[in-house]
C-alpha positions as CSV (number, residue, x, y, z in Angstrom):
1,M,112.6,175.4,167.1
2,Q,109.3,176.8,168.2
3,D,107.3,175.2,171.0
4,A,104.4,173.1,169.8
5,V,101.1,174.5,170.9
6,I,97.4,173.7,170.6
7,R,94.5,176.2,171.2
8,L,92.3,175.5,174.2
9,D,89.1,175.2,172.0
10,Q,90.9,172.7,169.7
11,F,92.1,170.7,172.7
12,L,88.5,170.4,174.1
13,K,87.4,168.9,170.7
14,L,90.5,166.6,170.5
15,V,89.8,165.0,173.9
16,G,86.1,164.7,173.0
17,W,84.6,167.0,175.6
18,V,82.8,169.1,173.0
19,Q,81.5,168.4,169.5
20,S,82.2,171.8,167.9
21,G,84.3,174.9,168.2
22,G,81.1,176.9,168.9
23,E,80.3,174.7,171.9
24,A,83.9,175.1,173.2
25,K,83.7,178.8,172.8
26,H,80.6,179.2,174.9
27,L,81.9,176.9,177.7
28,I,85.2,178.6,177.8
29,Q,83.8,182.1,177.8
30,D,81.3,181.0,180.5
31,G,84.3,180.2,182.8
32,Q,83.6,176.4,182.9
33,V,87.2,175.4,181.9
34,E,90.4,175.6,184.0
35,V,94.0,175.5,182.8
36,N,96.6,174.6,185.4
37,G,94.1,175.2,188.2
38,E,93.0,178.7,187.0
39,Q,89.8,179.6,185.3
40,E,90.4,180.4,181.6
41,T,88.0,182.4,179.5
42,R,90.2,182.8,176.3
43,R,89.4,180.1,173.8
44,S,92.6,180.9,171.9
45,K,94.7,180.2,175.0
46,K,97.8,178.4,173.8
47,L,98.5,175.1,175.6
48,R,101.8,173.4,175.8
49,V,103.0,169.9,176.8
50,G,102.2,169.3,180.5
51,D,99.4,171.8,180.8
52,R,96.4,170.4,182.7
53,V,92.9,171.2,181.5
54,A,89.9,170.6,183.7
55,F,86.2,170.6,182.7
56,Q,83.1,169.2,184.4
57,G,85.1,167.1,186.9
58,E,87.4,165.6,184.3
59,S,91.0,166.6,183.6
60,A,93.5,165.9,180.9
61,V,97.2,166.7,180.4
62,V,98.5,168.0,177.1
63,S,100.9,165.5,175.6
64,Q,103.5,165.8,172.8
65,E,101.5,163.3,170.7
66,Q,98.4,165.6,170.8
67,L,100.5,168.5,169.6
68,T,102.1,166.7,166.6
69,R,98.9,165.3,165.1
70,D,98.3,166.3,161.5
């Protein structure tokens, strides 16, 4: 069984931090997003359960439920 993943730009939309993929792309490429305490500039970064994403003073942890949504 493959690990379930979600792309960073999709995750930002899912948690409601951005309204569009284009907005996510610019914020990520500008270095405004961190994954597990490290600046991340790849919008296609694959996130797995337990990864912590931080943006503008907020943070969220990727859960299994978020990865299994249709």
